[in-house]
Structure formats: C-alpha cells, structure tokens
Backbone as JSON Lines, residues from 0, in Angstrom:
{"i":0,"aa":"X","n":[120.21,206.55,218.14],"ca":[120.77,205.25,217.85],"c":[121.97,204.98,218.74]}
{"i":1,"aa":"X","n":[122.86,205.99,218.91],"ca":[124.03,205.81,219.76],"c":[123.61,205.48,221.18]}
{"i":2,"aa":"X","n":[122.58,206.15,221.68],"ca":[122.08,205.88,223.03],"c":[121.62,204.42,223.14]}
{"i":3,"aa":"X","n":[120.94,203.93,222.13],"ca":[120.49,202.55,222.12],"c":[121.66,201.58,222.14]}
{"i":4,"aa":"X","n":[122.71,201.88,221.36],"ca":[123.89,201.03,221.35],"c":[124.59,201.06,222.7]}
{"i":5,"aa":"X","n":[124.67,202.24,223.32],"ca":[125.29,202.33,224.64],"c":[124.51,201.5,225.65]}
{"i":6,"aa":"X","n":[123.2,201.59,225.6],"ca":[122.37,200.8,226.51],"c":[122.56,199.31,226.25]}
{"i":7,"aa":"X","n":[122.61,198.92,224.98],"ca":[122.82,197.52,224.63],"c":[124.16,197.04,225.15]}
{"i":8,"aa":"X","n":[125.2,197.84,224.92],"ca":[126.54,197.45,225.37],"c":[126.58,197.31,226.88]}
{"i":9,"aa":"X","n":[126.03,198.3,227.58],"ca":[126.02,198.23,229.05],"c":[125.21,197.05,229.53]}
{"i":10,"aa":"X","n":[124.09,196.81,228.88],"ca":[123.25,195.68,229.26],"c":[123.94,194.35,229.04]}
{"i":11,"aa":"X","n":[124.6,194.2,227.89],"ca":[125.31,192.97,227.58],"c":[126.46,192.75,228.56]}
{"i":12,"aa":"X","n":[127.22,193.79,228.8],"ca":[128.35,193.67,229.73],"c":[127.86,193.39,231.15]}
{"i":13,"aa":"X","n":[126.74,193.98,231.54],"ca":[126.18,193.71,232.87],"c":[125.73,192.27,232.99]}
{"i":14,"aa":"X","n":[125.1,191.75,231.93],"ca":[124.67,190.35,231.95],"c":[125.88,189.43,232.06]}
{"i":15,"aa":"X","n":[126.91,189.71,231.27],"ca":[128.12,188.88,231.34],"c":[128.76,188.95,232.72]}
{"i":16,"aa":"X","n":[128.84,190.14,233.29],"ca":[129.42,190.29,234.63],"c":[128.6,189.53,235.66]}
{"i":17,"aa":"X","n":[127.29,189.57,235.53],"ca":[126.43,188.85,236.48],"c":[126.57,187.35,236.35]}
{"i":18,"aa":"X","n":[126.82,186.87,235.13],"ca":[126.92,185.43,234.91],"c":[128.3,184.87,235.18]}
{"i":19,"aa":"X","n":[129.33,185.71,235.21],"ca":[130.68,185.21,235.4],"c":[130.86,184.36,236.65]}
{"i":20,"aa":"X","n":[130.22,184.7,237.78],"ca":[130.38,183.82,238.93],"c":[129.86,182.4,238.68]}
{"i":21,"aa":"X","n":[128.95,182.25,237.73],"ca":[128.39,180.93,237.43],"c":[129.15,180.25,236.3]}
{"i":22,"aa":"X","n":[130.08,180.97,235.7],"ca":[130.81,180.45,234.55],"c":[132.08,179.76,235.0]}
{"i":23,"aa":"X","n":[132.46,178.78,234.25],"ca":[133.76,178.16,234.46],"c":[134.35,177.91,233.1]}
{"i":24,"aa":"X","n":[135.67,178.02,233.02],"ca":[136.29,177.68,231.74],"c":[135.8,176.29,231.44]}
{"i":25,"aa":"X","n":[135.36,176.07,230.28],"ca":[134.6,174.88,229.91],"c":[135.31,173.61,230.34]}
{"i":26,"aa":"X","n":[135.4,173.41,231.66],"ca":[136.09,172.26,232.21],"c":[135.39,170.97,231.83]}
{"i":27,"aa":"X","n":[134.08,171.0,231.7],"ca":[133.35,169.82,231.31],"c":[133.41,169.58,229.81]}
{"i":28,"aa":"X","n":[134.08,170.46,229.1],"ca":[134.18,170.4,227.64],"c":[135.59,169.95,227.28]}
{"i":29,"aa":"X","n":[135.69,168.8,226.67],"ca":[137.0,168.28,226.25],"c":[137.61,169.22,225.22]}
{"i":30,"aa":"X","n":[138.94,169.25,225.14],"ca":[139.58,170.15,224.15],"c":[139.06,169.94,222.73]}
{"i":31,"aa":"X","n":[138.79,168.72,222.37],"ca":[138.24,168.46,221.03],"c":[136.86,169.07,220.85]}
{"i":32,"aa":"X","n":[136.07,169.06,221.91],"ca":[134.74,169.67,221.85],"c":[134.84,171.18,221.74]}
{"i":33,"aa":"X","n":[135.79,171.78,222.48],"ca":[136.0,173.23,222.38],"c":[136.4,173.6,220.95]}
{"i":34,"aa":"X","n":[137.24,172.8,220.33],"ca":[137.63,173.04,218.93],"c":[136.43,172.88,218.01]}
{"i":35,"aa":"X","n":[135.56,171.91,218.3],"ca":[134.38,171.69,217.47],"c":[133.43,172.89,217.55]}
{"i":36,"aa":"X","n":[133.25,173.43,218.75],"ca":[132.4,174.62,218.93],"c":[132.97,175.77,218.11]}
{"i":37,"aa":"X","n":[134.26,175.99,218.25],"ca":[134.91,177.08,217.51],"c":[134.79,176.87,216.0]}
{"i":38,"aa":"X","n":[134.97,175.65,215.55],"ca":[134.94,175.4,214.11],"c":[133.56,175.66,213.51]}
{"i":39,"aa":"X","n":[132.5,175.43,214.28],"ca":[131.14,175.73,213.79],"c":[130.99,177.23,213.56]}
{"i":40,"aa":"X","n":[131.44,178.03,214.52],"ca":[131.33,179.48,214.38],"c":[132.23,179.97,213.25]}
{"i":41,"aa":"X","n":[133.44,179.45,213.17],"ca":[134.34,179.83,212.07],"c":[133.73,179.49,210.72]}
{"i":42,"aa":"X","n":[133.11,178.33,210.62],"ca":[132.5,177.92,209.36],"c":[131.34,178.84,208.98]}
{"i":43,"aa":"X","n":[130.55,179.25,209.98],"ca":[129.45,180.17,209.68],"c":[130.01,181.53,209.25]}
{"i":44,"aa":"X","n":[131.02,182.03,209.94],"ca":[131.63,183.3,209.55],"c":[132.19,183.22,208.13]}
{"i":45,"aa":"X","n":[132.8,182.09,207.8],"ca":[133.32,181.89,206.44],"c":[132.18,181.89,205.42]}
{"i":46,"aa":"X","n":[131.08,181.25,205.77],"ca":[129.92,181.24,204.86],"c":[129.39,182.65,204.64]}
{"i":47,"aa":"X","n":[129.35,183.46,205.71],"ca":[128.92,184.86,205.55],"c":[129.86,185.58,204.58]}
{"i":48,"aa":"X","n":[131.16,185.37,204.73],"ca":[132.14,186.03,203.85],"c":[131.9,185.69,202.38]}
{"i":49,"aa":"X","n":[131.44,184.48,202.12],"ca":[131.19,184.02,200.75],"c":[129.75,184.26,200.3]}
{"i":50,"aa":"X","n":[128.94,184.93,201.15],"ca":[127.52,185.14,200.86],"c":[126.82,183.81,200.58]}
{"i":51,"aa":"X","n":[127.22,182.79,201.3],"ca":[126.64,181.45,201.18],"c":[125.53,181.33,202.22]}
{"i":52,"aa":"X","n":[124.34,181.8,201.85],"ca":[123.21,181.8,202.79],"c":[122.86,180.39,203.27]}
{"i":53,"aa":"X","n":[122.72,179.4,202.37],"ca":[122.39,178.06,202.85],"c":[123.47,177.5,203.78]}
{"i":54,"aa":"X","n":[124.73,177.76,203.46],"ca":[125.82,177.28,204.32],"c":[125.77,177.92,205.69]}
{"i":55,"aa":"X","n":[125.61,179.23,205.75],"ca":[125.54,179.93,207.04],"c":[124.34,179.45,207.85]}
{"i":56,"aa":"X","n":[123.23,179.28,207.18],"ca":[121.98,178.85,207.83],"c":[122.12,177.44,208.41]}
{"i":57,"aa":"X","n":[122.93,176.61,207.76],"ca":[123.07,175.22,208.2],"c":[123.74,175.1,209.57]}
{"i":58,"aa":"X","n":[124.45,176.13,210.01],"ca":[125.13,176.09,211.32],"c":[124.23,176.61,212.45]}
{"i":59,"aa":"X","n":[123.06,177.11,212.1],"ca":[122.13,177.62,213.11],"c":[121.34,176.46,213.72]}
{"i":60,"aa":"X","n":[121.04,176.57,215.01],"ca":[120.26,175.56,215.71],"c":[118.85,175.47,215.12]}
{"i":61,"aa":"X","n":[118.2,174.35,215.29],"ca":[116.86,174.18,214.72],"c":[115.87,175.28,215.09]}
{"i":62,"aa":"X","n":[115.89,175.76,216.31],"ca":[114.97,176.83,216.71],"c":[115.22,178.12,215.95]}
{"i":63,"aa":"X","n":[116.47,178.42,215.68],"ca":[116.83,179.62,214.91],"c":[116.35,179.44,213.47]}
{"i":64,"aa":"X","n":[116.62,178.26,212.9],"ca":[116.18,178.01,211.51],"c":[114.66,178.1,211.41]}
{"i":65,"aa":"X","n":[113.98,177.58,212.4],"ca":[112.51,177.63,212.4],"c":[112.01,179.08,212.48]}
{"i":66,"aa":"X","n":[112.67,179.89,213.3],"ca":[112.25,181.29,213.47],"c":[112.41,182.09,212.19]}
{"i":67,"aa":"X","n":[113.45,181.8,211.4],"ca":[113.7,182.58,210.18],"c":[113.1,181.95,208.93]}
{"i":68,"aa":"X","n":[112.92,180.66,208.95],"ca":[112.26,179.99,207.83],"c":[113.14,179.71,206.64]}
{"i":69,"aa":"X","n":[113.84,180.73,206.14],"ca":[114.67,180.53,204.95],"c":[116.08,181.05,205.19]}
{"i":70,"aa":"X","n":[117.0,180.49,204.45],"ca":[118.39,180.93,204.52],"c":[118.52,182.39,204.09]}
{"i":71,"aa":"X","n":[117.73,182.78,203.12],"ca":[117.81,184.15,202.6],"c":[117.36,185.17,203.65]}
{"i":72,"aa":"X","n":[116.27,184.87,204.36],"ca":[115.83,185.82,205.39],"c":[116.83,185.85,206.55]}
{"i":73,"aa":"X","n":[117.44,184.72,206.85],"ca":[118.44,184.67,207.91],"c":[119.66,185.53,207.55]}
{"i":74,"aa":"X","n":[120.22,185.33,206.37],"ca":[121.43,186.08,206.02],"c":[121.11,187.57,205.85]}
{"i":75,"aa":"X","n":[119.92,187.91,205.4],"ca":[119.54,189.32,205.29],"c":[119.48,189.96,206.67]}
{"i":76,"aa":"X","n":[118.95,189.24,207.66],"ca":[118.91,189.76,209.03],"c":[120.33,189.98,209.54]}
{"i":77,"aa":"X","n":[121.22,189.02,209.31],"ca":[122.61,189.17,209.78],"c":[123.26,190.34,209.07]}
{"i":78,"aa":"X","n":[123.07,190.44,207.77],"ca":[123.66,191.52,206.97],"c":[123.22,192.89,207.5]}
{"i":79,"aa":"X","n":[121.94,193.03,207.84],"ca":[121.44,194.35,208.25],"c":[121.59,194.62,209.74]}
{"i":80,"aa":"X","n":[121.49,193.61,210.58],"ca":[121.51,193.84,212.03],"c":[122.83,193.5,212.71]}
{"i":81,"aa":"X","n":[123.66,192.69,212.06],"ca":[124.92,192.25,212.65],"c":[126.07,192.42,211.64]}
{"i":82,"aa":"X","n":[126.3,193.63,211.14],"ca":[127.31,193.8,210.09],"c":[128.7,193.34,210.51]}
{"i":83,"aa":"X","n":[129.05,193.47,211.78],"ca":[130.38,193.03,212.21],"c":[130.5,191.51,212.14]}
{"i":84,"aa":"X","n":[129.42,190.8,212.36],"ca":[129.42,189.34,212.24],"c":[129.43,188.95,210.76]}
{"i":85,"aa":"X","n":[128.71,189.71,209.96],"ca":[128.63,189.44,208.53],"c":[129.97,189.66,207.83]}
{"i":86,"aa":"X","n":[130.67,190.72,208.22],"ca":[131.96,191.05,207.61],"c":[132.96,191.56,208.66]}
{"i":87,"aa":"X","n":[133.43,190.71,209.55],"ca":[134.4,191.19,210.55],"c":[135.75,191.48,209.91]}
{"i":88,"aa":"X","n":[136.41,192.49,210.44],"ca":[137.78,192.77,210.0],"c":[138.73,191.82,210.71]}
{"i":89,"aa":"X","n":[138.48,191.59,211.99],"ca":[139.3,190.64,212.75],"c":[138.41,189.88,213.72]}
{"i":90,"aa":"X","n":[138.87,188.68,214.1],"ca":[138.13,187.79,214.98],"c":[139.11,187.16,215.96]}
{"i":91,"aa":"X","n":[138.74,187.17,217.25],"ca":[139.57,186.54,218.29],"c":[138.66,185.73,219.21]}
{"i":92,"aa":"X","n":[138.88,184.43,219.26],"ca":[138.07,183.56,220.09],"c":[138.63,183.49,221.5]}
{"i":93,"aa":"X","n":[137.74,183.63,222.48],"ca":[138.08,183.39,223.88],"c":[137.83,181.9,224.14]}
{"i":94,"aa":"X","n":[138.22,181.42,225.31],"ca":[137.9,180.04,225.67],"c":[136.4,179.93,225.9]}
{"i":95,"aa":"X","n":[135.78,178.85,225.45],"ca":[134.35,178.69,225.74],"c":[134.15,178.51,227.24]}
{"i":96,"aa":"X","n":[132.97,178.9,227.71],"ca":[132.66,178.75,229.13],"c":[131.33,178.01,229.27]}
{"i":97,"aa":"X","n":[131.14,177.44,230.44],"ca":[129.87,176.82,230.78],"c":[129.15,177.78,231.71]}
{"i":98,"aa":"X","n":[127.94,178.16,231.35],"ca":[127.11,179.02,232.19],"c":[125.84,178.24,232.47]}
{"i":99,"aa":"X","n":[125.7,177.84,233.7],"ca":[124.55,177.03,234.13],"c":[124.32,175.87,233.17]}
{"i":100,"aa":"X","n":[125.4,175.17,232.85],"ca":[125.32,173.98,232.01],"c":[125.28,174.23,230.52]}
{"i":101,"aa":"X","n":[125.22,175.49,230.1],"ca":[125.16,175.82,228.68],"c":[126.54,176.26,228.21]}
{"i":102,"aa":"X","n":[126.97,175.72,227.07],"ca":[128.24,176.12,226.47],"c":[128.04,177.46,225.77]}
{"i":103,"aa":"X","n":[128.91,178.42,226.12],"ca":[128.85,179.76,225.54],"c":[130.24,180.1,225.01]}
{"i":104,"aa":"X","n":[130.29,180.52,223.76],"ca":[131.54,180.91,223.13],"c":[131.54,182.43,222.95]}
{"i":105,"aa":"X","n":[132.53,183.11,223.52],"ca":[132.65,184.55,223.3],"c":[133.72,184.79,222.24]}
{"i":106,"aa":"X","n":[133.43,185.77,221.4],"ca":[134.33,186.09,220.28],"c":[134.45,187.61,220.23]}
{"i":107,"aa":"X","n":[135.67,188.09,220.26],"ca":[135.92,189.52,220.08],"c":[136.1,189.76,218.59]}
{"i":108,"aa":"X","n":[135.42,190.78,218.1],"ca":[135.47,191.11,216.67],"c":[135.74,192.59,216.5]}
{"i":109,"aa":"X","n":[136.32,192.92,215.37],"ca":[136.51,194.32,214.98],"c":[135.78,194.52,213.67]}
{"i":110,"aa":"X","n":[135.04,195.63,213.59],"ca":[134.29,195.9,212.36],"c":[135.17,196.66,211.36]}
{"i":111,"aa":"X","n":[134.6,196.99,210.21],"ca":[135.34,197.66,209.13],"c":[135.9,199.0,209.55]}
{"i":112,"aa":"X","n":[135.26,199.66,210.54],"ca":[135.74,200.96,211.02],"c":[136.72,200.83,212.18]}
{"i":113,"aa":"X","n":[137.05,199.61,212.57],"ca":[138.01,199.4,213.65],"c":[137.41,199.39,215.05]}
{"i":114,"aa":"X","n":[136.07,199.4,215.14],"ca":[135.42,199.36,216.45],"c":[135.39,197.93,216.98]}
{"i":115,"aa":"X","n":[135.57,197.79,218.3],"ca":[135.61,196.48,218.94],"c":[134.22,196.06,219.39]}
{"i":116,"aa":"X","n":[133.92,194.78,219.23],"ca":[132.64,194.2,219.59],"c":[132.87,192.89,220.32]}
{"i":117,"aa":"X","n":[131.91,192.51,221.13],"ca":[131.92,191.2,221.77],"c":[130.67,190.46,221.3]}
{"i":118,"aa":"X","n":[130.9,189.31,220.67],"ca":[129.79,188.45,220.24],"c":[129.74,187.26,221.19]}
{"i":119,"aa":"X","n":[128.56,186.98,221.7],"ca":[128.35,185.89,222.64],"c":[127.45,184.87,221.96]}
{"i":120,"aa":"X","n":[127.99,183.68,221.75],"ca":[127.28,182.62,221.05],"c":[126.89,181.49,222.01]}
{"i":121,"aa":"X","n":[125.62,181.37,222.36],"ca":[125.19,180.16,223.08],"c":[125.17,179.01,222.07]}
{"i":122,"aa":"X","n":[125.69,177.89,222.48],"ca":[125.77,176.74,221.58],"c":[124.8,175.65,222.02]}
{"i":123,"aa":"X","n":[124.34,174.87,221.08],"ca":[123.38,173.8,221.37],"c":[123.91,172.48,220.81]}
{"i":124,"aa":"X","n":[124.06,171.51,221.71],"ca":[124.48,170.18,221.25],"c":[123.29,169.5,220.57]}
{"i":125,"aa":"X","n":[123.58,168.87,219.45],"ca":[122.55,168.21,218.66],"c":[122.5,166.71,219.0]}
{"i":126,"aa":"X","n":[121.4,166.05,218.67],"ca":[121.28,164.62,218.96],"c":[122.42,163.78,218.38]}
{"i":127,"aa":"X","n":[123.0,164.23,217.27],"ca":[124.1,163.49,216.67],"c":[125.44,163.78,217.34]}
{"i":128,"aa":"X","n":[125.44,164.65,218.38],"ca":[126.67,165.0,219.1],"c":[127.34,166.24,218.58]}
{"i":129,"aa":"X","n":[126.92,166.74,217.43],"ca":[127.5,167.96,216.87],"c":[126.97,169.2,217.57]}
{"i":130,"aa":"X","n":[127.48,170.36,217.16],"ca":[127.1,171.64,217.75],"c":[126.45,172.53,216.72]}
{"i":131,"aa":"X","n":[125.49,173.33,217.18],"ca":[124.86,174.35,216.35],"c":[124.84,175.65,217.14]}
{"i":132,"aa":"X","n":[124.77,176.76,216.43],"ca":[124.73,178.09,217.04],"c":[123.29,178.42,217.4]}
{"i":133,"aa":"X","n":[123.07,178.74,218.67],"ca":[121.72,179.0,219.16],"c":[121.52,180.49,219.45]}
{"i":134,"aa":"X","n":[121.99,181.32,218.55],"ca":[121.83,182.76,218.68],"c":[123.16,183.47,218.78]}
{"i":135,"aa":"X","n":[123.09,184.78,218.82],"ca":[124.29,185.61,218.97],"c":[123.86,186.92,219.62]}
{"i":136,"aa":"X","n":[124.47,187.22,220.74],"ca":[124.25,188.51,221.38],"c":[125.49,189.35,221.11]}
{"i":137,"aa":"X","n":[125.28,190.58,220.75],"ca":[126.38,191.42,220.3],"c":[126.39,192.71,221.1]}
{"i":138,"aa":"X","n":[127.56,193.1,221.56],"ca":[127.7,194.36,222.28],"c":[128.97,195.07,221.88]}
{"i":139,"aa":"X","n":[128.89,196.37,221.79],"ca":[130.04,197.21,221.44],"c":[130.93,197.37,222.64]}
{"i":140,"aa":"X","n":[132.22,197.19,222.44],"ca":[133.21,197.37,223.49],"c":[133.84,198.75,223.37]}
{"i":141,"aa":"X","n":[134.26,199.33,224.48],"ca":[134.9,200.64,224.41],"c":[136.25,200.52,223.68]}
{"i":142,"aa":"X","n":[136.63,201.58,223.03],"ca":[137.93,201.62,222.37],"c":[137.9,201.0,220.98]}
{"i":143,"aa":"X","n":[139.07,200.92,220.39],"ca":[139.21,200.39,219.05],"c":[139.93,199.06,219.08]}
{"i":144,"aa":"X","n":[139.62,198.21,218.14],"ca":[140.33,196.95,217.96],"c":[140.07,195.93,219.02]}
{"i":145,"aa":"X","n":[140.59,194.72,218.74],"ca":[140.46,193.61,219.7],"c":[141.82,193.26,220.26]}
C-alpha cells in the first residue's frame, strides 16, 4: 500500500510539475470568482464534517453526480478513499490557477495523523454561472503538516 501511495504522490506531483508551465494564477478569474470557487469547496468540506451527504453531493458537477448516482454512495466513497478530505485537521487554499482554460483549485490539507496532502480540484462552471467540483486528485506530500 505504501508503494502505491508513493507512486500516486510522485505521479500527482509530476503531473502538476508538467502542467505548471501552462498554468497562470487565475488572471482570467475575477477575485469574486476565485472566492466563489473556494466557497464551493469549503461548503462541501463543511458538509462532509456534518455527514450531510445530500449537501456534499450537491457541490459535485453533474458528471460526478451521474457517476455515483446517490449522495450516500458518493459520501461513502469519500469516507473510505479520501479520509483527509472527509475529515481534514487543517486546510490551506492556494490561489486557483488556469490550466489550459480549466480552473483548478489546489488545497493543502493535513490529516488526523498530521500528514500533509495536496488536493487538486478541477472546477466546472455551470450554465447558471455557478461553480461545481469536477473531481479531486489527492497526493501525499513529504513531511508533516501544511
């Protein structure tokens, strides 16, 4: 399992390093939009803290909701596969970036044991102008804390 996590972490960090030349601090994203992106993720994290499956599910993009079908299966997947997202000890938002036209929000998190993680959230603008979370890629960072 540790080998798999190391490979995941290295793979995630390699992907981020490869994409950084294409990334720009979300210059095309107005400050209010950056706050809106952050507030969607914060609201989902808050819903996870309260075990509010329908609330957490409501912040997921339509494709994610379609893939999981129900709020209960979605929150169970997060609970079992993304425990640091389900119950982070600490959360630190980086500035959102644009990667090939897609808004991506990176969030540094610390789990209950004090291990540092990087969560990468691709965001999807909705027809009504709002934002939804279009997945989460998670990688373990070396060292403790954020």
